[in-house]
RODO-2510 file (C-alpha; in nm, 4 decimals, decimal comma):
residues 215
     n   res          X          Y          Z
     1     m    10,9368    13,5546     8,6707
     2     q    10,7130    13,3911     8,4116
     3     e    10,6123    13,1199     8,6622
     4     r    10,5163    13,3865     8,9163
     5     t    10,3072    13,5714     8,6573
     6     d    10,1233    13,2511     8,5635
     7     m    10,0579    13,1754     8,9312
     8     e     9,9196    13,5251     8,9869
     9     k     9,6865    13,4804     8,6895
    10     e     9,5625    13,1483     8,8266
    11     c     9,5002    13,3008     9,1713
    12     a     9,3135    13,5922     9,0125
    13     m     9,0991    13,3492     8,8142
    14     l     9,0121    13,1556     9,1322
    15     n     8,9196    13,4835     9,3039
    16     y     8,6872    13,5705     9,0155
    17     i     8,5234    13,2268     9,0293
    18     w     8,4641    13,2456     9,4058
    19     a     8,3356    13,6039     9,3818
    20     f     8,0968    13,5018     9,1027
    21     m     7,9648    13,2072     9,3046
    22     i     7,9076    13,4189     9,6170
    23     i     7,7401    13,7032     9,4315
    24     t     7,5219    13,4604     9,2354
    25     g     7,4129    13,2876     9,5564
    26     v     7,3243    13,6148     9,7289
    27     v     7,1313    13,7448     9,4270
    28     w     6,9446    13,4133     9,3917
    29     a     6,8515    13,4235     9,7608
    30     a     6,7337    13,7848     9,7293
    31     v     6,5172    13,7058     9,4249
    32     h     6,3571    13,4127     9,6111
    33     d     6,3200    13,6084     9,9364
    34     n     6,5579    13,3767    10,1213
    35     i     6,8221    13,6221    10,2464
    36     a     6,7531    13,5363    10,6127
    37     a     6,8400    13,1696    10,5570
    38     v     7,1560    13,2639    10,3652
    39     t     7,2667    13,4987    10,6425
    40     q     7,2032    13,2319    10,9060
    41     g     7,3955    12,9833    10,6945
    42     f     7,6923    13,2221    10,6794
    43     l     7,6913    13,2615    11,0567
    44     d     7,6533    12,8886    11,1269
    45     s     7,9289    12,8000    10,8795
    46     a     8,1648    13,0578    11,0295
    47     a     8,1019    12,9268    11,3815
    48     g     8,1439    12,5666    11,2650
    49     a     8,4703    12,6510    11,0867
    50     v     8,6182    12,8102    11,3998
    51     d     8,5053    12,5160    11,6141
    52     l     8,6541    12,2659    11,3700
    53     c     8,9831    12,4601    11,3546
    54     v     9,0118    12,4515    11,7334
    55     t     8,9437    12,0766    11,7352
    56     m     9,1975    12,0058    11,4614
    57     l     9,4533    12,2358    11,6252
    58     g     9,4606    12,0051    11,9249
    59     v     9,4959    11,6945    11,7067
    60     v     9,7669    11,8533    11,4917
    61     s     9,9593    11,9784    11,7944
    62     m     9,9523    11,6412    11,9694
    63     w    10,0644    11,4302    11,6724
    64     s    10,3170    11,6870    11,5494
    65     g    10,4622    11,6836    11,8992
    66     i    10,4805    11,3040    11,8972
    67     l    10,6582    11,3161    11,5592
    68     k    10,9035    11,5750    11,6926
    69     i    10,9740    11,3576    11,9987
    70     g    11,0362    11,0682    11,7622
    71     e    11,2852    11,2795    11,5660
    72     r    11,4768    11,3954    11,8733
    73     s    11,4848    11,0482    12,0280
    74     g    11,6277    10,9005    11,7098
    75     l    11,3227    10,6808    11,6494
    76     v    11,2467    10,8490    11,3167
    77     d    11,6058    10,7992    11,2006
    78     r    11,5878    10,4295    11,2892
    79     m    11,2580    10,3952    11,1055
    80     a    11,4069    10,5798    10,8084
    81     g    11,6983    10,3355    10,8146
    82     r    11,4570    10,0436    10,8018
    83     m    11,3007    10,1986    10,4918
    84     e    11,6285    10,1893    10,2952
    85     p    11,5262     9,8791    10,0914
    86     i    11,2004    10,0528     9,9943
    87     l    11,3827    10,3751     9,9047
    88     h    11,6360    10,1821     9,6969
    89     f    11,3516    10,0079     9,5123
    90     l    11,1655    10,3337     9,4430
    91     f    11,4706    10,5543     9,3811
    92     p    11,7430    10,3274     9,2374
    93     d    11,9472    10,6222     9,1046
    94     l    11,9392    10,8225     9,4288
    95     p    12,2906    10,8063     9,5803
    96     a    12,3296    10,6164     9,9064
    97     g    12,3576    10,8487    10,2047
    98     h    12,2077    11,1461    10,0201
    99     p    12,0154    11,3847    10,2538
   100     a    11,7043    11,3516    10,0366
   101     r    11,6683    10,9883    10,1438
   102     r    11,6002    11,0873    10,5058
   103     s    11,3583    11,3657    10,4063
   104     i    11,1674    11,1288    10,1798
   105     a    11,1542    10,8647    10,4536
   106     v    11,0248    11,1155    10,7123
   107     n    10,7610    11,2345    10,4663
   108     m    10,6449    10,8789    10,3957
   109     i    10,6346    10,7894    10,7665
   110     a    10,4259    11,0988    10,8469
   111     n    10,1862    11,0195    10,5617
   112     m    10,1471    10,6602    10,6824
   113     l    10,0391    10,7991    11,0190
   114     g     9,7914    11,0305    10,8478
   115     l     9,9915    11,3417    10,9421
   116     g     9,9705    11,5169    10,6067
   117     w    10,0426    11,8607    10,7548
   118     a    10,3477    11,7248    10,9394
   119     a    10,4676    11,5544    10,6200
   120     t    10,4668    11,8783    10,4200
   121     p    10,7907    12,0324    10,5583
   122     a    10,9823    11,7082    10,4987
   123     g    10,8349    11,6852    10,1491
   124     l    10,9415    12,0403    10,0613
   125     q    11,2882    11,9708    10,2006
   126     a    11,3116    11,6522     9,9941
   127     m    11,2193    11,8371     9,6746
   128     k    11,4792    12,1045     9,7495
   129     e    11,7485    11,8414     9,8057
   130     l    11,6494    11,6555     9,4891
   131     e    11,6799    11,9797     9,2924
   132     e    12,0278    12,0332     9,4378
   133     l    12,1160    11,6800     9,3279
   134     e    12,0073    11,7615     8,9723
   135     e    12,2204    12,0762     8,9767
   136     e    12,5193    11,8663     9,0815
   137     r    12,4486    11,6215     8,8002
   138     r    12,4240    11,9029     8,5455
   139     a    12,7490    12,0541     8,6718
   140     a    12,9193    11,7145     8,6364
   141     k    12,7602    11,6751     8,2914
   142     k    12,5875    11,3565     8,3998
   143     s    12,2415    11,2444     8,2916
   144     a    12,0056    11,4994     8,4449
   145     a    11,6775    11,6777     8,3814
   146     e    11,6823    12,0130     8,2076
   147     a    11,6913    12,3203     8,4297
   148     g    11,3402    12,3944     8,5515
   149     a    11,2156    12,0415     8,4755
   150     a    11,1341    11,7739     8,7334
   151     s    11,3774    11,4836     8,7640
   152     r    11,2768    11,1163     8,7721
   153     e    11,3213    11,1128     9,1500
   154     m    11,1005    11,4211     9,1870
   155     c    10,8241    11,2693     8,9745
   156     t    10,8400    10,9391     9,1607
   157     f    10,8341    11,1118     9,4990
   158     l    10,5387    11,3294     9,3984
   159     i    10,3379    11,0322     9,2712
   160     i    10,4087    10,8251     9,5837
   161     n    10,3274    11,1261     9,8011
   162     i     9,9929    11,1795     9,6285
   163     s     9,8969    10,8109     9,6525
   164     s     9,9893    10,8352    10,0225
   165     l     9,9526    10,4973    10,1962
   166     q     9,7802    10,5671    10,5300
   167     l     9,7761    10,3159    10,8122
   168     i     9,6098    10,5546    11,0575
   169     p     9,3908    10,8224    10,8891
   170     i     9,4030    11,0586    11,1867
   171     n     9,2459    11,3519    11,0029
   172     m     8,9381    11,1553    10,8977
   173     i     8,8993    11,0017    11,2413
   174     a     8,9113    11,3499    11,3975
   175     y     8,6555    11,4872    11,1481
   176     r     8,4172    11,1965    11,2036
   177     s     8,4508    11,2274    11,5801
   178     r     8,3878    11,6018    11,5664
   179     y     8,0673    11,5592    11,3652
   180     g     7,9195    11,2919    11,5887
   181     s     8,0076    10,9640    11,4184
   182     a     7,9127    10,6616    11,6295
   183     a     8,2309    10,4811    11,5170
   184     p     8,4953    10,7346    11,4065
   185     a     8,7641    10,4683    11,3610
   186     a     8,5482    10,2594    11,1268
   187     i     8,7150    10,4439    10,8397
   188     v     9,0523    10,2799    10,9133
   189     g     8,9925     9,9556    10,7194
   190     p     8,8536    10,1162    10,4009
   191     a     9,1200    10,3885    10,4149
   192     v     9,4033    10,1347    10,4400
   193     m     9,2643     9,9318    10,1489
   194     a     9,2013    10,2371     9,9300
   195     t     9,5415    10,3971     9,9908
   196     a     9,7186    10,0610     9,9580
   197     a     9,5567    10,0158     9,6162
   198     s     9,6471    10,3680     9,5057
   199     t    10,0054    10,3279     9,6287
   200     f    10,0389     9,9910     9,4541
   201     a     9,9189    10,1500     9,1297
   202     a    10,1617    10,4398     9,1802
   203     v    10,4570    10,2047     9,2331
   204     l    10,3681    10,0014     8,9233
   205     f    10,3421    10,3184     8,7160
   206     c    10,6766    10,4538     8,8394
   207     r    10,8561    10,1256     8,7778
   208     a    10,7036    10,0950     8,4309
   209     m    10,8118    10,4475     8,3381
   210     n    11,1643    10,3844     8,4675
   211     r    11,1900    10,0632     8,2635
   212     r    11,0553    10,2418     7,9577
   213     r    11,3218    10,5089     7,9920
   214     k    11,6030    10,2532     8,0180
   215     v    11,4881    10,0512     7,7164
***
């Protein structure tokens, strides 16, 4: 209940900030006799937002469909199986065969393909399964996080998810293509290097924190 109240306060604060920014912009435009430009900007932005949503809807639908085909054909499960050594390295205390392993693997595969929106359901499922694992550990009086606190596996998964190694940044390619880039895929190299560096840093941090806990 307390968490919900805090979230409602944060949402209300964001609403106040956005309302203040909009009102300030309109008043500033009125004082400087620039209301026509502001109104035209509103209209152009609204039209551009709808156009972009339609473009991204096609991209999201196509790649989400490909991911779903991969799941039903068993390809995703085979890829998840190949990721077992990585999962064991990142989550050494996660029991073998636990359902969270597959959800984490699917999430990581989707992120590597740049399908952040397709990775979200698997990520939420993984967090739910990791919470259930902590409840089982608490019931068995094993080493576990306190109720309401994130476990080591949850923290590691969140950090790896945020660093998000991307081999094919589909979202950025689609955005660049939509806005007239001469080479939309030119972002692939820099994106791979940047996300590889962030993921490497995330892995080092997680391993260091795990070692620190065991010492």
